[in-house]
C-alpha positions, -999 to +999 in steps of 0.1 A: +691-129+572+681-123+608+670-089+619+690-068+645+676-053+677+685-027+702+672-036+737+674-008+761+666-007+798+662+029+808+657+049+840+648+085+830+661+111+855+649+142+836+619+135+813+619+169+796+655+167+787+652+131+777+623+138+753+635+172+740+673+166+737+675+129+731+643+113+718+634+142+695+666+135+675+660+097+671+634+096+644+658+108+616+686+084+628+663+054+630+647+062+596+682+063+580+691+028+593+656+012+590+649+011+627+614+009+641+601+007+677+586-026+689+583-015+725+587+020+738+583+023+775+548+008+779+536-013+808+563-036+822+565-061+851+599-075+861+590-111+869+626-122+875+659-104+880+664-067+878+653-041+853+648-004+849+614+013+846+614+016+807+620-012+782+626-001+746+631-025+717+640-012+683+641-036+653+665-031+623+666-049+590+698-067+601+723-069+629+748-050+608+723-021+604+717-021+641+754-018+649+759+008+621+731+029+636+747+028+671+781+036+657+769+064+634+780+100+638+743+109+639+736+087+670+769+095+686+758+132+688+727+121+708+745+098+734+756+127+757+720+139+758+708+104+768+735+101+795+727+136+809+690+127+813+688+089+819+707+058+829+705+031+803+717-004+796+718-009+758+723-042+740+726-048+703+716-083+694+710-105+664+675-119+659+668-156+653+657-171+620+660-208+628+634-235+635+608-229+661+592-254+685 
């Protein structure tokens, strides 16, 4: 079964609020749904198109778990804190388990 992913492009407007009010609450939510960071705002270069300054990729055991995490009451309580402190584009997508080149 393919894994699920959150891909977030984030522009933080208030780092203290983002860290303390949003990010601080994520660990328990991700742990509950099996989420783990693959990228978390490290060095990024936009080579085509448009992006925000932070790219965050979170891996889940499945697409269903990724959606369940986003739709959970635990995460829903954090969304207002994210929106108050950052602008984000967030995509939930299914991984690929098929043949590779």
